[in-house]
C-alpha positions as a printed NumPy array, in Angstrom:
array([[-44.193, 133.77 ,  81.899],
       [-42.017, 136.844,  82.319],
       [-43.456, 140.287,  82.917],
       [-41.372, 143.385,  82.367],
       [-42.645, 146.462,  84.156],
       [-41.349, 149.467,  82.255],
       [-41.926, 152.659,  80.28 ],
       [-41.084, 152.974,  76.603],
       [-39.155, 156.192,  77.17 ],
       [-37.172, 154.902,  80.162],
       [-33.464, 154.781,  79.222],
       [-32.854, 151.982,  81.764],
       [-35.661, 149.812,  80.385],
       [-34.481, 149.739,  76.78 ],
       [-31.36 , 147.612,  77.46 ],
       [-33.495, 145.067,  79.327],
       [-35.915, 144.827,  76.387],
       [-32.945, 144.408,  74.047],
       [-31.529, 141.605,  76.216],
       [-34.88 , 139.813,  76.24 ],
       [-34.983, 140.068,  72.442],
       [-31.362, 138.92 ,  72.105],
       [-32.129, 135.831,  74.188],
       [-35.354, 135.269,  72.212],
       [-37.469, 135.34 ,  75.363],
       [-41.226, 135.795,  75.194],
       [-42.493, 138.238,  77.804],
       [-45.399, 140.491,  78.674],
       [-44.629, 144.176,  78.571],
       [-46.441, 146.133,  81.302],
       [-46.242, 149.849,  80.55 ],
       [-46.403, 152.088,  83.591],
       [-47.148, 155.762,  84.096],
       [-44.334, 158.259,  84.64 ],
       [-45.776, 159.236,  88.025],
       [-44.248, 156.713,  90.425],
       [-47.07 , 157.084,  92.938],
       [-49.492, 155.632,  90.367],
       [-47.533, 152.39 ,  89.952],
       [-49.605, 150.587,  92.56 ],
       [-49.394, 147.073,  91.05 ],
       [-45.607, 147.36 ,  90.811],
       [-45.297, 148.652,  94.374],
       [-47.441, 145.78 ,  95.664],
       [-45.259, 143.248,  93.829],
       [-41.795, 144.655,  94.505],
       [-42.13 , 147.113,  97.363],
       [-40.679, 149.932,  95.247],
       [-41.915, 152.048,  92.305],
       [-38.71 , 151.796,  90.265],
       [-38.383, 150.385,  86.767],
       [-37.403, 148.265,  85.01 ],
       [-38.659, 145.419,  87.171],
       [-38.936, 141.808,  86.097],
       [-41.258, 139.11 ,  87.392],
       [-40.733, 135.468,  86.443],
       [-44.065, 133.902,  87.362],
       [-42.88 , 130.384,  86.456],
       [-40.022, 130.537,  88.964],
       [-41.663, 132.807,  91.541],
       [-38.854, 135.348,  91.124],
       [-39.407, 139.083,  91.565],
       [-36.588, 141.422,  90.589],
       [-37.395, 144.998,  91.63 ],
       [-36.074, 147.977,  89.755],
       [-33.157, 149.89 ,  91.249],
       [-33.239, 153.086,  89.207],
       [-30.148, 153.108,  86.975],
       [-28.537, 149.961,  88.435],
       [-30.17 , 146.87 ,  86.95 ],
       [-27.303, 144.423,  86.591],
       [-29.258, 141.963,  88.762],
       [-31.85 , 141.649,  85.977],
       [-29.192, 141.038,  83.32 ],
       [-27.502, 138.457,  85.559],
       [-30.787, 136.637,  86.143],
       [-31.648, 136.548,  82.437],
       [-28.199, 135.236,  81.517],
       [-28.272, 132.565,  84.197],
       [-31.821, 131.419,  83.491],
       [-32.023, 131.681,  79.702],
       [-28.604, 131.77 ,  78.047],
       [-28.458, 127.971,  77.672],
       [-31.836, 127.594,  75.973]])
């Protein structure tokens, strides 16, 4: 199962959600507070408070957020799911 850590108003999260929808991927949306210091679960998982972050529990893959640069998430989704 995929988990997307994000905020609805985050401009960097929206394209990831759209990609997940485009690829018809089922995922759990974990909405986080704006205050980065309160994102304790995310920090424990990824080491950073940045979103969007993606966790693929089935594959044991954790892709931390990198502020505005999230090409690594798009690349992972394409590689893992584009042939389904």
